[in-house]
N, C-alpha and C positions, 0 to 999 in steps of 0.2 A: 278340794280347793285347787283352782287353776291358777297358773302363773302366766302373765302376759308380759312380753318384753317390749318396751317402748323405745322411742328415740332417746338419744342422750339428753341430759338436762340442759346443757348449753352446747354451742358449737365447738367450744374448746375443751369440753369434758371428754375424757376417754372412756368413762364407765357408762354402762347402760343402767337405766332405772327399771326396777322390777315392780310391777303393780300386782297386787293380789286381790282377788274378789273375796270379800268377807261379808258377813251379815251387816256390818256397820257401813260399808261403802257400796253395797250392791245397788241400791236405788239411785244414788247420784250418778254412778258410772253407767247404769243402764239407760238413764235419761240422756246422758251425754252421748252415748253410742247411738241411741235412736235419733237424736237431733243431728248428729253427723251424717247418718245414713239418709235422713230426710233432706238435708242440705245438698248432698251429692245427687240425690234423685231429681231435685228441683233444678240444679245447675245443668245436668245432662239432658233433661227433658225440655228445657226452656226453648230451644229453637224449633221444637215440634209443636208448640202450642199454637192454636189457630189465632189469627189476628195480630200476631206479633211479628214485626218486620225488623230486620237488622238495619242499622244506619247506613251500611254500605249499599244495600239494595236500594234504599230511598235516594242516596246520593247519585247512584248510577241510573236512576229512573226505572228500575226493574219493578214490575208489579206482578203479583201472583194472579193466576187466572181465577182462583176461588174467591178472592176478596179484592174488589176494586173500590177504593175510597174516593169520595167526591172531595174536590179541593174547592174551598171557598176563600174569598178575600175577607179578612177581618180588619175592621177599622177600630182600633182600640180607643180612639177619641170618643166613640159612642158610650163608653163606660162612664165618662164624665156627665153624660146627659141622663143617667139613670136616677140622679138626685137621691143618692143613698143617705145623705145626711139632712135631707129636707131642701126646700127651695128657698133661696134668698129673694125677697121681694125687690130689693134694689138691683139684683143681678138681672132680673127679667126686664126691668125698666131700662137699664143701660143697653141691653141687647135690642130692644125695640127702637130706641132713639137712634142707633147707628146701623139699623138694618138696611137702609137704602144707600150705603156707601159703595163706591166702586173699588175694584181691586187695584192695587198700586202697579204702575208700569215699571217701577224700580227693580233692578236685578238683585233682590234680597231674598233670603230664606229664613223663615222663622223656625228656630230650633227648640225654644222652650219659653214658658212664661211662669212667673212667680206671681200669683194672684191672690191677694188677701182683701176680701171685700170690706173688712172692718178697718183696715189700715191702708188706704190707697196710696199714701206716700211711700210705702215699702214695696209697691208693685214694680217689677222690672221684667224685661224680656231679653232673651239671648238670640241675637240676629247675626246671620252670616252674610257678609258682603259678596259681591260678584268676584272679588279676588280670593275668596276663601277665608278671609279674616273673620273670626268669631269674637263677639264682644257683648258684654252685658250693658244694657241701656236702661236708665231710669226715666221716669216721666219728665218731659221737657228737654231731654238731651238730644243733641243733633246727631243724626245718623250719617247723612251726606249733606252736601250743600243744598239748602232749600227743603230739607226733610228733617222732621223731629218726631219723637215719640209723644203722641198725644194721650193715648189711653191704652190700658192693658185689660184684655178680657180673657176668659178661660181658653178659648180656641183660636183667638186671633188678637192682633194689636191694631190700633188705629194710629195712622201716621198723618201728620200735617205736612203736606207736600205742596209747595207753591200756593199757600193760603187755601188749600182745599183739603178736606178730610178724605183719606183713602184707607183701606184695610189691607193687612198682610196676614194671611191665614197659614196654618200648618199645611204641609203637603199631605195628600191623602196617604194613608198607610196601606201599602200594597203587599203586605206580608201574607203569604199563602199558608193557611192553617188547615189541617185535616179536620173535616167535619165529623162529629160523632155518628157512629153507625146506628141505625134503628134496629 
């Protein structure tokens, strides 16, 4: 029977704990020892695995010669067009009726929309003004002099500006994402 000396039970303990391998505890201790060795192997071999790059390398723009990844621009607004929950017939009619609108010349930025097709009175948009002020607007509320929120859609809002309908859309998402390698 072997005796193994381990670390103290607590930091403030002065005695060492002795563990003995017996038939009763041999299997759990062997599994624990194997898991500890496997974890150490994974941690020390991690930087050598192919295709894994450290965040420091990517922040500095360092690319290895063996793997060069292609960078694509992802537009996450396309996910909304996938119609994961089915297509609402009223949604397609609304988009067709306002398709010929022109973009607004106002210096505004659309930050978010809350769009419920079943409850149009609860729709609102979060819009940032040219001064950087962000505010939530409901249908019919005035944004600036001569402009009010007329309608809210998934990807844009319709404004009534000087008695004409104009749209304000989200800025395109220019987030660079690594493409999966083939």
